[in-house]
C-alpha positions as CSV (number, residue, x, y, z in Angstrom):
1,M,4.5,3.7,15.4
2,M,6.1,0.7,13.6
3,K,3.1,-1.5,14.5
4,F,0.7,0.5,12.4
5,V,2.7,0.1,9.2
6,K,3.1,-3.6,9.5
7,W,-0.6,-4.2,10.1
8,T,-1.6,-1.9,7.3
9,A,0.7,-3.4,4.6
10,G,-1.4,-6.6,4.4
11,T,-4.7,-4.7,4.5
12,I,-3.5,-2.5,1.6
13,A,-2.5,-5.5,-0.4
14,F,-6.1,-6.8,-0.1
15,G,-7.5,-3.5,-1.3
16,L,-5.0,-3.5,-4.2
17,A,-6.1,-6.9,-5.3
18,F,-9.7,-5.6,-5.3
19,F,-8.5,-2.7,-7.5
20,A,-7.1,-5.2,-10.0
21,V,-10.3,-7.1,-10.2
22,K,-12.3,-4.0,-10.7
23,Y,-10.0,-2.1,-13.1
24,G,-7.3,-4.4,-14.2
25,H,-9.0,-5.6,-17.4
26,Q,-8.1,-2.2,-18.9
27,W,-4.4,-2.7,-18.6
28,L,-3.7,-6.4,-19.0
29,R,-1.1,-5.9,-21.6
30,N,1.3,-4.5,-19.0
31,N,3.5,-7.3,-17.5
32,D,6.3,-5.1,-16.4
33,P,6.7,-4.2,-12.8
34,G,5.8,-0.6,-12.1
35,L,2.4,0.7,-13.0
36,T,2.2,3.7,-15.3
37,G,-0.4,6.1,-16.6
38,T,-4.0,5.9,-15.6
39,A,-3.4,2.4,-14.0
40,R,-0.8,3.9,-11.7
41,S,-3.0,6.9,-10.8
42,A,-6.0,4.8,-10.0
43,F,-3.9,2.3,-8.0
44,I,-2.3,5.1,-5.9
45,E,-5.5,6.8,-5.3
46,E,-7.2,3.6,-4.1
47,A,-4.1,2.6,-2.0
48,I,-3.9,6.0,-0.3
49,R,-7.7,6.0,0.4
50,T,-7.5,2.4,1.9
51,C,-4.4,3.1,3.9
52,L,-5.7,6.4,5.4
53,K,-9.0,4.7,6.4
54,K,-7.2,1.9,8.2
55,Q,-4.5,4.2,9.8
56,K,-7.1,6.7,11.1
57,G,-9.3,3.8,12.5
58,D,-6.5,2.0,14.3
59,P,-6.3,2.9,18.0
60,I,-2.5,2.4,18.0
61,N,-2.2,5.6,15.9
62,K,-4.0,7.8,18.4
63,G,-2.0,11.0,18.8
64,I,-0.2,10.6,15.5
65,L,-0.8,13.6,13.2
66,E,-2.9,12.9,10.1
67,S,-0.2,14.6,8.0
68,I,2.3,11.9,9.1
69,L,-0.2,9.1,8.4
70,S,-0.9,10.7,5.0
71,Q,2.9,11.0,4.3
72,Y,3.3,7.3,5.0
73,C,0.3,6.2,2.9
74,K,1.5,8.3,-0.1
75,C,5.0,6.9,0.1
76,Y,3.7,3.3,0.5
77,A,1.3,3.6,-2.4
78,N,3.9,4.9,-4.7
79,G,6.4,2.3,-3.6
80,M,4.0,-0.5,-4.3
81,A,3.1,1.1,-7.7
82,D,6.8,1.0,-8.5
83,R,7.1,-2.7,-7.7
84,I,4.0,-4.4,-9.1
85,S,2.5,-5.1,-12.4
86,I,-1.2,-5.1,-13.2
87,N,-1.0,-8.8,-14.0
88,E,0.4,-9.5,-10.6
89,L,-2.5,-7.7,-9.0
90,K,-4.9,-9.6,-11.2
91,S,-3.4,-13.0,-10.2
92,L,-3.5,-12.0,-6.5
93,S,-7.2,-11.4,-6.8
94,A,-7.7,-15.1,-7.5
95,V,-6.2,-16.3,-4.2
96,R,-7.2,-16.0,-0.6
97,P,-6.2,-12.7,1.1
98,A,-3.7,-14.5,3.4
99,E,-2.0,-16.1,0.4
100,A,-1.9,-12.7,-1.4
101,V,-0.1,-11.2,1.5
102,V,2.5,-14.0,1.7
103,A,3.1,-13.8,-2.0
104,M,3.5,-10.0,-1.8
105,Q,5.5,-9.9,1.4
106,P,8.9,-9.1,-0.1
107,K,7.4,-6.2,-2.2
108,I,5.4,-5.0,0.8
109,E,8.5,-4.9,3.0
110,A,10.6,-3.2,0.3
111,A,7.9,-0.5,-0.2
112,A,7.2,0.0,3.5
113,K,10.7,0.3,4.9
114,P,11.6,3.7,3.6
115,C,8.1,5.0,4.4
116,Q,8.4,3.7,7.9
117,D,11.7,5.5,8.3
118,A,10.4,8.7,7.0
119,A,7.3,8.6,9.1
120,A,9.3,7.8,12.2
121,A,11.6,10.7,11.5
122,S,8.6,13.0,11.2
123,L,7.3,12.2,14.7
124,P,7.9,14.8,17.4
125,K,11.0,14.0,19.5
126,S,10.3,12.8,23.1
127,N,12.4,14.2,25.9
């Protein structure tokens, strides 16, 4: 269970950088962490879509209910939207994906941890 969220965090960061390139020009005045309004809505929608696609396609998640994967992806997308500014996303789009993940790692981990815990708590208990 915990492997899937670590692998996905970096993948989602790449998708979010793509989002910034595609839509970021509309919100460049926002330097503050935490996306708001239409930028936040679009960011969360794209992050959830990207996350679910990766989660469902990862063999490690075989047998995990889609509702649990969806719960994790929604939590993670909102956590990242709380922690990042549109300018950060735009600047990340100018670097290599591996560099973007390194730069975002503290925010990725902070956003993912409570979501990992909640997803793990939702798993059926083994005897």
